[in-house]
KEZAVEX-461336 format. One record per residue (C-alpha): chain; x negated, y, z negated; residue in one letter; residue number from 1. Coordinates in steps of 0.05 Angstrom, whole numbers, plus 5000, padded with zeros to 4 digits. Example, Ala and Ser with C-alpha at 12.3 -4.5 7.8 and 13.67 -1.06 7.14 Angstrom:
BEGIN
- A | 4754 | 4910 | 4844 | a | 1
- A | 4727 | 4979 | 4857 | s | 2
This chain:
BEGIN
- A | 4803 | 5188 | 5210 | m | 1
- A | 4855 | 5164 | 5160 | t | 2
- A | 4837 | 5157 | 5087 | q | 3
- A | 4862 | 5097 | 5049 | w | 4
- A | 4878 | 5099 | 4974 | i | 5
- A | 4876 | 5037 | 4930 | e | 6
- A | 4943 | 5026 | 4894 | m | 7
- A | 4929 | 4959 | 4861 | g | 8
- A | 4885 | 4898 | 4853 | k | 9
- A | 4910 | 4827 | 4855 | f | 10
- A | 4875 | 4761 | 4845 | a | 11
- A | 4917 | 4730 | 4900 | e | 12
- A | 4973 | 4749 | 4947 | l | 13
- A | 5027 | 4724 | 4901 | d | 14
- A | 5098 | 4746 | 4888 | e | 15
- A | 5078 | 4806 | 4846 | s | 16
- A | 5031 | 4831 | 4902 | a | 17
- A | 5085 | 4824 | 4954 | r | 18
- A | 5136 | 4859 | 4909 | k | 19
- A | 5090 | 4918 | 4900 | e | 20
- A | 5077 | 4922 | 4975 | a | 21
- A | 5152 | 4918 | 4989 | n | 22
- A | 5166 | 4974 | 4939 | r | 23
- A | 5116 | 5018 | 4974 | l | 24
- A | 5145 | 4998 | 5042 | a | 25
- A | 5212 | 5026 | 5018 | e | 26
- A | 5179 | 5093 | 5004 | y | 27
- A | 5147 | 5092 | 5073 | a | 28
- A | 5213 | 5079 | 5107 | i | 29
- A | 5246 | 5135 | 5066 | d | 30
- A | 5196 | 5185 | 5095 | v | 31
- A | 5199 | 5157 | 5166 | a | 32
- A | 5131 | 5121 | 5165 | l | 33
- A | 5120 | 5052 | 5193 | d | 34
- A | 5101 | 5007 | 5134 | p | 35
- A | 5058 | 4963 | 5178 | s | 36
- A | 5014 | 5023 | 5194 | k | 37
- A | 5009 | 5055 | 5125 | v | 38
- A | 5005 | 4995 | 5078 | i | 39
- A | 4953 | 4939 | 5079 | r | 40
- A | 4917 | 4888 | 5037 | f | 41
- A | 4841 | 4884 | 5039 | e | 42
- A | 4805 | 4822 | 5016 | e | 43
- A | 4751 | 4832 | 4963 | t | 44
- A | 4704 | 4785 | 4926 | e | 45
- A | 4754 | 4781 | 4868 | n | 46
- A | 4819 | 4778 | 4907 | g | 47
- A | 4857 | 4832 | 4944 | f | 48
- A | 4867 | 4908 | 4941 | r | 49
- A | 4933 | 4940 | 4961 | l | 50
- A | 4917 | 5002 | 5002 | m | 51
- A | 4962 | 5058 | 5027 | i | 52
- A | 4949 | 5112 | 5078 | d | 53
- A | 4937 | 5182 | 5052 | e | 54
- A | 5001 | 5208 | 5085 | d | 55
- A | 5044 | 5158 | 5047 | l | 56
- A | 5004 | 5173 | 4984 | y | 57
- A | 5020 | 5247 | 4991 | t | 58
- A | 5095 | 5232 | 4994 | f | 59
- A | 5090 | 5180 | 4939 | y | 60
- A | 5056 | 5230 | 4892 | q | 61
- A | 5103 | 5287 | 4911 | g | 62
- A | 5046 | 5331 | 4935 | i | 63
């Protein structure tokens, strides 16, 4: 089962949330991962969380 790591919290899906998701999508593409499968937003009581798959996180952190 895939682990998901929280990369940010946003009150709403505004321009800054989309920019951060797009920035992470570029990393995903660079390492041959499909952004639609490794990046997602989850709705919370206070807004949204930007989540990335553990595989993308590993590349992102340089592990």
